[in-house]
C-alpha positions as CSV (number, residue, x, y, z in Angstrom):
1,M,0.0,0.4,-0.1
2,L,2.8,2.1,0.4
3,D,4.6,2.0,-2.9
4,F,0.7,2.7,-4.3
5,Y,0.8,5.7,-2.5
6,Y,4.5,7.1,-3.6
7,Q,2.7,6.1,-7.1
8,V,0.1,8.3,-6.3
9,G,-0.5,10.7,-4.7
10,Y,-2.8,12.0,-2.1
11,S,-5.2,12.2,-5.2
12,G,-4.9,8.7,-6.3
13,L,-5.8,7.4,-2.9
14,F,-8.4,9.3,-3.1
15,L,-9.8,8.3,-6.5
16,L,-9.2,4.9,-5.1
17,L,-11.6,5.8,-1.9
18,I,-14.0,7.4,-4.1
19,G,-14.2,4.7,-6.7
20,I,-14.3,1.8,-4.4
21,V,-18.0,4.1,-2.8
22,G,-18.9,4.1,-6.4
23,L,-19.2,0.9,-7.1
24,F,-20.9,0.6,-4.6
25,M,-23.5,3.2,-5.1
26,A,-23.5,2.0,-8.6
27,I,-24.7,-1.8,-7.7
28,R,-26.9,-1.0,-5.2
29,G,-28.8,1.5,-7.2
30,T,-28.7,-0.6,-10.8
31,V,-30.5,-3.5,-7.8
32,L,-32.4,-1.2,-6.4
33,V,-33.5,0.1,-10.6
34,L,-34.3,-3.9,-11.0
35,L,-35.7,-5.0,-8.3
36,I,-38.7,-2.1,-8.4
37,K,-39.1,-2.7,-12.3
38,K,-39.5,-6.6,-11.8
39,Q,-41.9,-5.3,-9.1
40,G,-44.2,-3.8,-11.8
41,L,-47.1,-1.9,-11.1
42,A,-47.7,-5.9,-8.8
43,P,-50.9,-4.2,-6.1
44,N,-47.7,-4.3,-3.0
45,S,-44.8,-2.1,-5.5
46,I,-43.2,0.8,-5.0
47,Q,-45.0,1.8,-7.7
48,N,-48.5,1.4,-6.9
49,Q,-48.5,2.8,-3.5
50,I,-47.3,6.3,-5.0
51,I,-49.7,5.7,-7.6
52,I,-52.6,4.6,-4.6
53,T,-51.1,8.3,-2.4
54,V,-51.4,10.6,-6.0
55,Q,-55.5,9.2,-6.3
56,Q,-56.1,9.5,-3.2
57,C,-54.6,13.4,-2.4
58,E,-56.5,14.1,-6.2
59,R,-59.6,12.7,-4.6
60,S,-59.8,14.6,-1.1
61,E,-58.5,18.1,-2.8
62,S,-61.5,17.3,-5.9
63,Q,-63.5,16.8,-1.8
64,T,-62.9,20.3,-0.8
65,T,-62.8,22.4,-3.6
66,E,-66.6,20.9,-4.7
67,S,-67.5,22.1,-0.9
68,H,-66.8,25.7,-0.9
69,D,-70.6,27.8,-1.9
70,A,-71.6,27.8,-5.9
71,N,-71.7,32.1,-4.6
72,D,-67.9,31.7,-2.7
73,F,-66.4,34.3,-5.5
74,T,-62.4,34.5,-3.0
75,N,-61.9,31.2,-4.3
76,L,-62.6,32.3,-8.5
77,T,-59.7,35.2,-7.6
78,T,-56.7,33.1,-5.8
79,P,-54.3,31.2,-6.9
80,S,-55.3,27.7,-6.1
81,S,-52.6,25.6,-2.8
82,A,-53.0,22.6,-3.5
83,P,-50.2,20.8,-4.9
84,S,-49.5,19.7,-8.8
85,R,-49.8,16.4,-9.4
86,E,-46.1,15.6,-11.1
87,L,-44.6,17.7,-8.0
88,I,-46.4,15.0,-5.6
89,I,-45.5,12.4,-7.4
90,N,-41.6,13.2,-8.0
91,T,-42.5,13.8,-4.2
92,L,-43.4,10.4,-3.5
93,M,-40.1,9.4,-5.9
94,Q,-37.8,10.4,-4.4
95,V,-38.8,9.6,-0.6
96,K,-39.8,5.6,-2.4
97,M,-36.3,5.3,-3.9
98,K,-34.3,7.3,-1.8
99,G,-32.1,4.8,-2.2
100,I,-31.4,4.8,-6.6
101,Y,-31.5,9.7,-6.0
102,S,-28.6,8.9,-3.2
103,S,-26.6,6.4,-5.4
104,M,-27.8,8.7,-8.7
105,Y,-26.3,11.4,-6.9
106,F,-23.4,10.1,-5.5
107,L,-22.2,8.7,-9.2
108,K,-23.2,12.7,-10.5
109,L,-20.7,13.8,-8.0
110,C,-17.7,11.4,-9.2
111,A,-18.4,12.0,-12.4
112,A,-17.5,15.9,-11.9
113,I,-15.3,15.4,-9.5
114,G,-13.0,12.1,-10.3
115,P,-11.5,14.2,-13.6
116,L,-10.7,17.7,-11.4
117,L,-8.6,14.8,-8.9
118,G,-7.1,13.2,-11.9
119,L,-6.0,16.6,-13.1
120,L,-4.3,17.8,-9.2
121,G,-2.5,14.6,-9.5
122,T,-0.5,15.3,-13.1
123,V,-0.2,18.3,-11.5
124,L,1.6,17.0,-8.7
125,G,3.2,14.8,-10.5
126,M,4.5,18.0,-12.6
127,V,6.0,19.4,-9.7
128,D,7.2,16.8,-8.9
129,V,9.2,17.1,-12.0
130,F,10.0,20.0,-11.4
131,S,11.4,20.6,-8.2
132,N,13.9,17.3,-8.8
133,L,15.0,18.7,-11.8
134,S,15.5,22.0,-10.2
135,A,16.9,20.5,-7.7
136,Q,20.2,18.5,-9.4
137,T,22.6,19.7,-11.8
138,M,22.7,16.2,-13.8
139,P,18.9,14.4,-12.9
140,D,18.1,11.0,-13.0
141,P,16.1,9.2,-15.3
142,S,15.0,6.9,-12.9
143,M,13.3,10.4,-10.6
144,L,12.0,12.5,-13.3
145,A,10.2,9.1,-14.3
146,G,8.3,8.4,-11.0
147,G,6.7,12.4,-11.5
148,I,5.7,11.7,-14.6
149,W,4.2,8.3,-13.9
150,E,2.3,9.3,-11.2
151,A,0.6,12.4,-13.8
152,L,-0.5,10.1,-16.0
153,L,-1.7,7.1,-13.1
154,T,-4.4,9.4,-11.5
155,T,-5.4,10.8,-14.7
156,V,-5.5,8.2,-16.2
157,M,-7.4,7.2,-12.7
158,G,-9.7,10.4,-12.5
159,L,-11.5,9.1,-16.5
160,T,-11.4,6.0,-15.1
161,L,-13.7,6.5,-12.2
162,A,-16.1,9.7,-14.0
163,I,-16.8,7.8,-18.1
164,P,-18.7,4.8,-15.6
165,A,-20.4,6.4,-13.2
166,L,-21.7,9.4,-15.4
167,I,-23.0,5.8,-17.6
168,V,-24.4,4.0,-14.5
169,H,-25.7,7.8,-13.5
170,Y,-28.1,8.1,-16.9
171,F,-29.1,4.6,-16.6
172,L,-30.4,4.8,-12.8
173,L,-31.8,8.3,-14.5
174,M,-33.4,6.7,-17.3
175,N,-34.8,4.2,-15.8
176,L,-36.0,6.6,-12.8
177,R,-38.1,8.9,-16.0
178,A,-39.5,6.1,-17.2
179,M,-40.8,5.2,-13.6
180,R,-42.2,8.7,-13.8
181,N,-44.2,8.0,-16.4
182,Q,-45.3,4.9,-16.2
183,I,-46.9,6.4,-12.8
184,N,-48.2,9.0,-14.9
185,L,-50.4,7.0,-17.0
186,A,-51.1,5.2,-14.1
187,V,-52.6,7.8,-12.5
188,S,-54.4,9.4,-15.4
189,N,-55.4,5.1,-16.2
190,I,-54.3,6.3,-19.8
191,K,-53.9,1.9,-21.1
192,L,-51.1,1.8,-23.8
193,S,-51.6,-1.4,-26.3
């Protein structure tokens, strides 16, 4: 492990740590999406629970608007304070599927921070190379190679973290959008053939 630290430095170790957590989050998010998709719209599924809750909210909202007096004109001039269906569905999805959302957000963070940490390792490696060059009149090529190795290795590590994290992030995002569309269709009682 000590040899690995000398090869990649602080940024490489941080990339490794984030990569391990990112791998766990990618597996977790993918497994959760597959389990929820497998449940589909079964009676006890998460999607069905969201549909039932949205329908109950809409029923209670329609009952409160019907109970107002027909001569009450204050309701016509004030905007409705009831949340929209889309807002209710989005909120319920984030509450019921928080494992998928947290995995997705962490993977987005990995995709953003991976190349930056790789660039930091590149800069630190090049600083090491130039400090060795300035310290010696006849620099040893093997000492220069260590800094260049750190620079290249951390760049590769950063990109290796970012690219798969971004792919899995969009996989989770597209599946969540498909689930949201399926819930919207079910709440609206629209049947696709």
